[in-house]
Backbone as CSV, one residue per row, in Angstrom:
resi,resn,N_x,N_y,N_z,CA_x,CA_y,CA_z,C_x,C_y,C_z
1,MET,-12.467,12.831,-10.610,-11.466,12.838,-9.564,-10.397,11.800,-9.848
2,ALA,-9.294,11.963,-9.172,-8.174,11.050,-9.360,-8.529,9.651,-8.866
3,GLU,-7.951,8.679,-9.529,-8.224,7.283,-9.196,-7.716,6.907,-7.811
4,ASN,-6.617,7.501,-7.394,-5.990,7.118,-6.127,-6.280,8.100,-4.995
5,THR,-7.385,8.802,-5.049,-7.750,9.726,-3.978,-7.871,8.999,-2.657
6,ASP,-8.434,7.794,-2.691,-8.597,7.029,-1.460,-7.254,6.654,-0.839
7,ILE,-6.264,6.309,-1.664,-4.945,5.960,-1.146,-4.255,7.189,-0.564
8,GLU,-4.355,8.305,-1.248,-3.743,9.540,-0.754,-4.370,9.944,0.582
9,PHE,-5.676,9.827,0.669,-6.390,10.169,1.894,-5.966,9.259,3.043
10,LEU,-5.961,7.943,2.805,-5.569,6.977,3.832,-4.119,7.193,4.251
11,SER,-3.254,7.424,3.293,-1.846,7.658,3.592,-1.678,8.870,4.513
12,TYR,-2.371,9.941,4.217,-2.284,11.145,5.038,-2.743,10.876,6.469
13,ILE,-3.882,10.206,6.603,-4.437,9.935,7.936,-3.519,9.017,8.735
14,VAL,-3.126,7.894,8.139,-2.333,6.893,8.857,-0.964,7.448,9.227
15,LYS,-0.307,8.131,8.303,1.024,8.666,8.587,0.977,9.753,9.652
16,SER,-0.177,10.389,9.819,-0.337,11.390,10.871,-0.503,10.741,12.241
17,ILE,-0.980,9.509,12.268,-1.269,8.814,13.521,-0.059,8.046,14.058
18,VAL,0.675,7.377,13.181,1.711,6.433,13.613,3.025,7.119,13.977
19,ASP,3.867,6.386,14.711,5.198,6.873,15.080,6.240,6.579,14.000
20,ASN,5.958,5.602,13.145,6.898,5.198,12.088,6.238,5.353,10.714
21,PRO,6.084,6.594,10.234,5.366,6.798,8.964,6.076,6.199,7.751
22,ASP,7.379,5.995,7.841,8.102,5.410,6.711,7.779,3.937,6.513
23,ASP,7.237,3.282,7.543,6.904,1.856,7.467,5.481,1.601,6.971
24,VAL,4.738,2.644,6.666,3.361,2.488,6.198,3.385,2.034,4.746
25,LYS,2.651,0.957,4.465,2.557,0.424,3.102,1.084,0.231,2.769
26,ILE,0.682,0.756,1.627,-0.719,0.671,1.218,-0.790,0.056,-0.174
27,ASP,-1.592,-1.001,-0.305,-1.822,-1.650,-1.596,-3.295,-1.501,-1.952
28,ARG,-3.580,-1.326,-3.230,-4.955,-1.121,-3.696,-5.280,-2.156,-4.765
29,GLU,-6.382,-2.857,-4.572,-6.836,-3.868,-5.528,-8.267,-3.536,-5.934
30,VAL,-8.545,-3.623,-7.216,-9.894,-3.360,-7.718,-10.416,-4.642,-8.342
31,ASP,-11.641,-5.033,-7.951,-12.298,-6.184,-8.569,-13.780,-5.868,-8.747
32,GLU,-14.563,-6.879,-9.075,-15.997,-6.657,-9.342,-16.769,-6.230,-8.097
33,ARG,-16.238,-6.500,-6.911,-16.924,-6.115,-5.667,-16.559,-4.718,-5.197
34,GLY,-15.557,-4.110,-5.788,-15.161,-2.765,-5.399,-13.663,-2.664,-5.204
35,VAL,-13.277,-1.744,-4.346,-11.868,-1.467,-4.093,-11.501,-2.044,-2.719
36,LEU,-10.413,-2.788,-2.690,-9.882,-3.310,-1.436,-8.537,-2.651,-1.201
37,ILE,-8.426,-1.954,-0.076,-7.166,-1.328,0.293,-6.582,-2.121,1.449
38,VAL,-5.333,-2.545,1.287,-4.649,-3.333,2.297,-3.589,-2.442,2.938
39,LEU,-3.685,-2.278,4.256,-2.783,-1.413,5.008,-1.838,-2.249,5.854
40,SER,-0.550,-1.945,5.757,0.468,-2.587,6.592,1.247,-1.493,7.300
41,VAL,1.455,-1.676,8.612,2.204,-0.705,9.409,3.223,-1.433,10.267
42,ASN,4.083,-0.655,10.895,5.066,-1.191,11.825,4.327,-1.880,12.981
43,PRO,4.830,-3.026,13.453,4.146,-3.723,14.555,3.906,-2.855,15.787
44,GLN,4.798,-1.922,16.062,4.642,-1.053,17.227,3.497,-0.057,17.056
45,ASP,3.069,0.174,15.822,2.020,1.155,15.547,0.618,0.545,15.445
46,MET,0.516,-0.765,15.566,-0.784,-1.418,15.403,-1.816,-0.898,16.401
47,GLY,-1.415,-0.690,17.631,-2.341,-0.206,18.650,-2.927,1.149,18.300
48,MET,-2.115,2.006,17.699,-2.603,3.331,17.317,-3.584,3.256,16.154
49,ILE,-3.345,2.340,15.245,-4.230,2.206,14.084,-5.544,1.549,14.486
50,ILE,-5.508,0.543,15.332,-6.723,-0.146,15.755,-7.509,0.710,16.739
51,GLY,-6.841,1.291,17.713,-7.525,2.116,18.705,-8.197,1.266,19.766
52,ARG,-8.723,1.939,20.766,-9.404,1.236,21.850,-10.673,0.601,21.316
53,GLN,-10.774,-0.707,21.474,-11.908,-1.514,21.015,-12.183,-1.317,19.521
54,GLY,-11.127,-1.016,18.756,-11.260,-0.886,17.307,-11.855,0.421,16.837
55,SER,-11.951,1.397,17.716,-12.641,2.642,17.353,-11.924,3.431,16.255
56,THR,-10.602,3.465,16.292,-9.863,4.207,15.263,-9.999,3.513,13.915
57,ALA,-9.867,2.201,13.897,-10.003,1.450,12.646,-11.406,1.633,12.059
58,LYS,-12.434,1.606,12.901,-13.806,1.812,12.429,-13.971,3.197,11.831
59,ALA,-13.384,4.204,12.481,-13.489,5.576,11.985,-12.790,5.724,10.636
60,ILE,-11.618,5.120,10.505,-10.887,5.185,9.235,-11.689,4.501,8.135
61,ARG,-12.271,3.342,8.441,-13.087,2.633,7.447,-14.296,3.464,7.025
62,THR,-14.936,4.118,7.990,-16.095,4.958,7.673,-15.699,6.106,6.756
63,LEU,-14.597,6.758,7.069,-14.135,7.865,6.231,-13.767,7.390,4.827
64,LEU,-13.154,6.219,4.725,-12.823,5.676,3.401,-14.084,5.363,2.598
65,ARG,-15.115,4.888,3.264,-16.373,4.627,2.555,-16.975,5.922,2.013
66,VAL,-16.833,7.002,2.776,-17.335,8.304,2.315,-16.552,8.766,1.094
67,VAL,-15.223,8.635,1.147,-14.389,9.005,-0.010,-14.765,8.146,-1.215
68,GLY,-14.984,6.854,-0.972,-15.375,5.958,-2.062,-16.732,6.316,-2.633
69,ALA,-17.686,6.647,-1.782,-19.025,7.010,-2.255,-18.964,8.268,-3.113
70,LYS,-18.106,9.174,-2.742,-17.947,10.402,-3.518,-17.411,10.098,-4.918
71,ASN,-16.644,9.014,-5.035,-16.071,8.602,-6.320,-16.811,7.422,-6.940
72,ASN,-18.022,7.125,-6.442,-18.852,6.022,-6.949,-18.135,4.680,-6.898
73,ALA,-17.494,4.396,-5.775,-16.802,3.122,-5.599,-17.049,2.617,-4.185
74,ARG,-17.091,1.300,-4.062,-17.211,0.683,-2.739,-15.805,0.380,-2.248
75,VAL,-15.415,1.029,-1.161,-14.051,0.899,-0.644,-14.066,0.145,0.680
76,ASN,-13.220,-0.880,0.769,-13.049,-1.646,2.002,-11.594,-1.589,2.415
77,LEU,-11.357,-1.625,3.727,-10.004,-1.568,4.261,-9.696,-2.840,5.021
78,LYS,-8.558,-3.440,4.679,-8.051,-4.586,5.420,-6.749,-4.155,6.071
79,ILE,-6.630,-4.383,7.375,-5.414,-4.034,8.095,-4.651,-5.316,8.370
80,ASN,-3.471,-5.428,7.772,-2.634,-6.609,7.987,-2.053,-6.583,9.386
81,GLU,-2.164,-7.706,10.075,-1.533,-7.805,11.387,-0.102,-8.274,11.167
82,PRO,0.869,-7.401,11.446,2.262,-7.777,11.192,2.749,-8.809,12.191
83,GLU,3.746,-9.553,11.774,4.356,-10.532,12.659,5.043,-9.794,13.788
84,GLY,4.810,-10.221,15.010,5.422,-9.582,16.162,4.625,-8.406,16.697
85,SER,3.364,-8.288,16.284,2.554,-7.187,16.797,2.254,-7.398,18.273
86,ALA,1.852,-6.343,18.933,1.692,-6.376,20.392,0.302,-6.820,20.801
87,ARG,-0.120,-7.968,20.347,-1.410,-8.519,20.746,-1.200,-9.365,21.994
88,PHE,-2.078,-9.253,22.962,-1.926,-9.962,24.232,-2.166,-11.443,23.997
89,SER,-1.149,-12.248,24.208,-1.257,-13.684,23.929,-1.188,-14.500,25.210
90,GLY,-1.414,-15.771,25.076,-1.339,-16.672,26.210,0.054,-16.710,26.822
91,ALA,1.090,-16.551,26.012,2.464,-16.550,26.522,2.665,-15.382,27.480
92,ARG,2.103,-14.250,27.154,2.227,-13.096,28.042,1.500,-13.339,29.357
93,LYS,0.366,-13.997,29.320,-0.358,-14.301,30.551,0.505,-15.155,31.467
94,GLU,1.192,-16.134,30.862,2.066,-16.997,31.646,3.227,-16.205,32.247
95,GLU,3.795,-15.272,31.467,4.890,-14.450,31.983,4.414,-13.594,33.151
96,ASN,3.221,-13.011,33.019,2.679,-12.198,34.103,2.443,-13.031,35.358
97,ALA,1.985,-14.259,35.194,1.759,-15.135,36.338,3.079,-15.457,37.030
98,GLU,4.144,-15.677,36.239,5.456,-15.954,36.818,5.965,-14.764,37.615
99,VAL,5.743,-13.563,37.109,6.183,-12.362,37.815,5.451,-12.242,39.145
100,LYS,4.152,-12.499,39.151,3.379,-12.408,40.387,3.858,-13.450,41.391
101,GLU,4.144,-14.664,40.895,4.613,-15.717,41.786,5.978,-15.388,42.375
102,ALA,6.803,-14.716,41.606,8.142,-14.374,42.074,8.104,-13.261,43.117
103,GLY,6.970,-12.589,43.254,6.832,-11.559,44.268,7.417,-10.223,43.861
104,GLN,7.704,-10.036,42.597,8.246,-8.765,42.147,7.127,-7.735,42.047
105,SER,7.458,-6.523,42.386,6.491,-5.445,42.224,6.730,-4.761,40.877
106,ILE,5.804,-3.937,40.489,5.938,-3.182,39.242,7.197,-2.318,39.288
107,ASP,7.451,-1.705,40.432,8.632,-0.857,40.575,9.924,-1.646,40.353
108,ASP,9.973,-2.887,40.870,11.151,-3.734,40.669,11.356,-4.031,39.199
109,ILE,10.280,-4.322,38.502,10.374,-4.647,37.069,10.834,-3.440,36.278
110,VAL,10.262,-2.268,36.568,10.646,-1.045,35.871,12.112,-0.725,36.136
111,ASN,12.558,-0.894,37.365,13.969,-0.639,37.679,14.889,-1.599,36.947
112,ASP,14.459,-2.851,36.764,15.262,-3.823,36.027,15.392,-3.424,34.559
113,ILE,14.344,-2.860,34.013,14.351,-2.450,32.606,15.302,-1.284,32.383
114,GLN,15.293,-0.357,33.332,16.138,0.842,33.183,17.543,0.468,33.469
């Protein structure tokens, strides 16, 4: 089989999931421990790749291991967390607390955005 079957497979799956398929970048490294695939996506797409409680990422890793086993290789996936990704941070908690203190409702905030 082709050497890059795992990359082609991952590329197909990830580009089918994300909203910005042109921003998907996949790097492949081979060493004595096996194959390491490093995935980078647009910060807005991180939630789709990780999934609820990591379920999508776990499923992708499992499928990659199956592809690797078929090619007699140990395949691992590392997902790079891009700068500016939408991870809930302490700063956001503070912003939410300020909104509650100000007495704004969700409807007021949504109307301000529009």
